[in-house]
C-alpha positions in Angstrom: -57.0 99.2 22.0 -59.5 98.1 24.8 -60.7 94.9 23.9 -64.6 94.0 25.2 -65.0 92.5 28.5 -65.6 89.0 27.2 -62.0 88.5 26.2 -61.2 88.1 29.9 -63.5 84.6 29.6 -61.3 82.1 29.5 -62.3 79.4 26.6 -62.7 75.9 27.4 -61.4 74.7 24.0 -57.8 74.5 23.2 -57.5 75.9 19.7 -53.8 75.1 19.8 -54.5 71.6 20.1 -56.0 68.7 17.9 -60.0 68.9 18.1 -62.8 66.7 19.0 -63.7 65.8 15.5 -61.8 62.5 13.7 -60.8 63.4 10.0 -60.1 61.7 7.3 -58.2 63.2 3.8 -59.9 62.3 0.8 -57.9 63.1 -2.3 -60.1 63.4 -5.5 -59.0 61.8 -9.0 -57.0 63.9 -11.3 -59.6 64.3 -14.1 -62.2 66.5 -15.2 -64.4 65.5 -12.5 -62.7 68.9 -10.6 -61.0 71.8 -11.9 -57.8 70.6 -10.3 -57.1 67.9 -7.9 -58.0 68.6 -4.5 -57.4 67.2 -0.9 -60.6 67.3 0.9 -60.2 67.2 5.0 -63.7 66.6 6.7 -64.9 65.4 10.4 -66.5 61.9 10.2 -69.2 62.7 12.5 -72.9 63.6 11.1 -73.5 67.4 10.9 -73.1 70.6 8.9 -69.7 72.5 8.6 -68.3 75.7 7.2 -66.1 75.2 4.6 -62.5 76.9 4.3 -60.4 76.6 1.1 -56.6 76.7 1.6 -54.5 77.7 -1.0 -50.8 76.4 -1.0 -47.7 78.4 -1.8 -45.3 79.0 -4.7 -44.0 75.6 -6.0 -45.4 73.7 -2.8 -47.6 70.7 -2.7 -51.0 70.7 -1.0 -49.9 67.8 0.7 -47.2 69.4 2.7 -50.2 71.4 4.6 -51.5 68.2 5.7 -51.1 68.2 9.3 -52.3 71.7 9.6 -55.1 70.8 7.6 -56.1 68.0 9.9 -55.9 70.4 13.0 -58.1 72.9 11.6 -60.8 70.2 10.1 -60.5 68.7 13.7 -62.4 72.0 15.0 -65.4 71.3 13.0 -64.5 72.6 9.7 -64.3 71.2 6.1 -61.1 72.1 4.5 -60.4 71.6 0.7 -56.9 72.2 -0.5 -56.6 72.2 -4.4 -53.1 71.6 -6.1 -53.0 75.1 -7.9 -50.0 74.0 -10.2 -46.7 71.9 -10.4 -44.4 74.6 -12.0 -45.6 78.1 -13.4 -43.5 81.5 -13.7 -44.3 84.7 -11.9 -47.5 85.6 -13.3 -50.4 84.3 -10.8 -53.3 85.0 -13.0 -54.0 81.3 -14.1 -53.9 80.3 -10.2 -56.5 83.3 -9.7 -58.5 81.9 -12.2 -58.3 78.2 -11.2 -59.1 79.3 -7.7 -62.3 81.2 -8.8 -63.2 77.7 -10.8 -62.7 75.6 -7.6 -65.1 78.0 -5.5 -67.6 77.8 -8.0 -67.4 73.8 -8.2 -68.0 73.6 -4.6 -71.7 74.1 -4.9 -72.0 71.3 -7.7 -69.3 69.0 -6.5 -67.7 69.0 -3.1 -70.9 67.1 -1.1 -70.3 63.8 -3.2 -66.5 63.8 -1.6 -68.0 64.2 1.7 -68.6 61.3 4.7 -72.5 59.9 4.8 -74.4 62.4 6.7 -71.4 65.2 6.8 -73.0 68.3 4.9 -70.9 71.5 3.8 -72.5 74.7 5.3 -72.0 76.9 1.8 -73.2 80.1 3.3 -70.2 80.1 5.6 -67.1 80.0 3.2 -63.4 81.0 4.3 -60.8 81.8 1.8 -56.8 81.3 3.1 -53.7 81.1 1.1 -50.2 81.0 2.3 -47.5 82.8 0.8 -48.1 83.3 -3.1 -51.6 81.6 -2.1 -52.1 84.4 0.0 -51.8 86.6 -2.6 -54.0 84.6 -4.6 -56.6 84.4 -2.0 -56.5 88.3 -1.7 -56.7 89.1 -5.3 -59.8 86.4 -5.7 -61.3 88.0 -2.7 -60.7 91.8 -4.1 -62.0 90.4 -7.7 -58.9 91.2 -9.4 -59.7 89.5 -12.4 -63.4 90.0 -12.5 -64.0 86.3 -12.4 -67.5 85.4 -11.3 -67.7 83.9 -8.2 -70.8 82.0 -7.6 -70.2 81.8 -3.4 -69.5 84.6 -1.1 -66.7 84.5 0.9 -67.5 84.8 4.8 -63.7 85.6 6.0 -60.2 86.1 4.4 -56.7 84.6 5.8 -53.6 85.7 4.6 -51.0 83.3 6.2 -47.5 84.8 5.6 -48.9 86.4 2.4 -46.1 87.6 -0.4 -46.6 90.0 -3.4 -43.5 89.4 -5.2 -39.7 89.7 -4.8 -39.4 92.7 -3.1 -40.5 95.7 -2.3 -40.1 97.2 -5.7 -41.0 94.2 -7.7 -44.8 92.9 -7.2 -45.7 90.1 -9.3 -48.8 89.9 -11.6 -51.2 90.9 -11.2 -50.3 93.2 -8.4 -52.3 93.1 -5.1 -51.0 95.5 -3.0 -51.4 99.1 -3.8 -48.9 100.7 -0.8 -52.4 102.7 0.2 -53.0 102.1 4.0 -56.8 100.9 4.1 -57.0 100.4 0.2 -58.4 97.1 0.6 -62.3 96.9 -0.4 -62.6 93.2 0.7 -66.4 93.8 2.3 -65.1 90.8 4.8 -63.2 90.3 7.9 -59.7 89.6 7.5 -56.8 87.9 9.4 -52.9 88.2 8.5 -50.5 86.2 10.2 -46.9 87.1 9.8 -43.5 85.2 10.5 -40.8 86.9 12.2 -38.0 85.3 10.3 -39.7 85.6 7.0 -38.0 88.7 6.1 -34.5 87.4 6.9 -32.6 85.8 3.8 -30.8 82.9 3.8 -28.5 80.9 1.4 -29.8 77.9 -0.5 -28.0 76.5 -3.6 -26.1 79.4 -4.4 -28.9 82.0 -3.7 -29.8 84.6 -1.5 -32.8 86.4 -0.4 -36.1 86.6 1.8 -39.0 84.4 1.3 -40.9 87.4 2.4 -39.1 90.5 1.7 -40.2 93.6 3.4 -42.7 95.7 1.4 -44.6 92.8 -0.3 -45.4 90.8 3.0 -47.8 90.4 5.9 -46.8 94.1 7.2 -48.1 95.8 3.9 -51.0 93.2 3.3 -52.5 94.2 6.8 -51.8 97.9 6.4 -54.1 98.0 3.3 -56.7 96.2 5.2 -59.8 97.8 6.4 -61.6 96.8 9.7 -62.4 94.4 11.2 -59.2 92.9 10.6 -56.5 91.4 13.0 -53.3 90.7 12.9 -50.4 88.6 14.4 -46.6 88.1 13.7 -44.8 85.1 15.4 -41.4 85.6 16.7 -38.5 83.3 15.7 -40.3 81.0 13.2 -40.0 81.5 9.2 -42.1 81.2 6.2 -42.4 77.9 5.7 -42.8 76.7 9.6 -46.1 75.8 9.3 -45.8 73.1 6.9 -45.6 69.2 7.9 -42.9 68.0 10.0 -41.8 65.9 6.9 -41.9 67.3 3.3 -40.5 64.4 1.0 -39.3 64.9 -2.3 -37.2 67.2 -3.9 -39.2 69.8 -3.5 -39.6 68.9 0.0 -36.0 69.0 1.1 -36.1 72.6 -0.8 -38.3 73.9 1.7 -35.7 72.9 4.6 -33.2 75.3 3.2 -34.8 78.1 1.1 -36.3 80.0 4.0 -34.8 81.0 7.4 -36.7 79.2 9.9 -37.1 78.2 13.7 -35.8 75.4 15.5 -38.9 73.0 14.9 -42.1 73.5 12.7 -44.8 72.5 15.4 -45.1 75.2 17.5 -45.4 77.5 14.4 -47.9 75.1 12.8 -50.2 74.9 16.0 -50.0 78.6 16.2 -51.3 78.8 12.6 -53.9 76.4 13.1 -55.0 77.5 16.5 -55.4 81.0 14.9 -57.2 79.9 11.9 -59.9 78.2 13.9 -60.2 81.3 16.5 -60.7 83.4 13.1 -63.3 80.9 11.9 -65.0 80.4 15.5 -65.3 84.4 15.1 -66.3 85.2 11.7 -68.3 82.1 10.9 -69.4 81.5 14.1 -69.7 84.8 16.0 -67.5 83.5 19.0 -64.9 86.0 19.5 -63.6 85.1 22.5 -60.9 82.6 20.9 -59.9 85.4 18.8 -59.2 88.6 21.1 -57.8 86.0 23.7 -54.9 84.8 21.8 -52.4 87.4 22.9 -52.9 86.3 26.6 -53.4 82.7 26.3 -51.2 80.6 28.1 -51.7 77.8 25.8 -50.2 79.6 23.0 -47.1 77.5 21.7 -45.1 80.4 20.4 -44.4 83.9 21.3 -45.9 86.9 19.3 -43.7 90.0 18.3 -46.9 92.2 17.2 -50.5 92.0 17.7 -53.3 94.1 16.7 -56.8 94.0 16.6 -59.2 96.4 14.6 -62.7 95.0 15.5 
């Protein structure tokens, strides 16, 4: 498609590098003060900043996304990453309900955990999710469970979203319809895919792809209406946006359960930069970063597929 002329204007900020804001993570106490334990990254400088809620992937810890979260927040955003569960089955209903509770909690509880003179702009809230968290984010945005949401989302981001075990087996509740342009989201969307997510690997005697064709990023994007954009990263896998080091048994498992690239840093920097570009466009009205990603010489990765529906 022909892109607007402003695409040719070189943006000054390197979205794939750490931003100018200092950030410090805050971990909320594990009690009834919040619906779920939260990891909050916020700029330290005084100001009002948009908010993004990041939902983790299947059986992962929110702390595994610390480097990615810092990257995003350092560009002037408040990032809230809940720990939705530690163990669960294939039914994602509880996660969707908890994500709704967390969204509603933002109005009443987020401000007390922010630095002095830092304010949350709750008129600009983005929802993002990785892997199964991407499914949960789409389900919440589509209001699949008819949950009451007090805030209006301004953008939706799927980071290698997955809706099931393979093209014939979707987990409950089903999100994908297998009908192009069927999602009535009423908000702009960005979908990021991993080129190696469809490649199976052998780990602890099991075999299978982490993001199987038919229930992965490709189908999620096919079912989105415009405005939407789509980036698939070549030679990187489903978990390559996590921290360089993920500790514990689950952390060690992330190194073998999915086909991955040579290192996590390039994919993580791209995902962070693409999310920042999306937020600048859909929350801030500056599309120059988003529409120039394809030809950005600072990009740390090679893209195998790019599409804009603006």
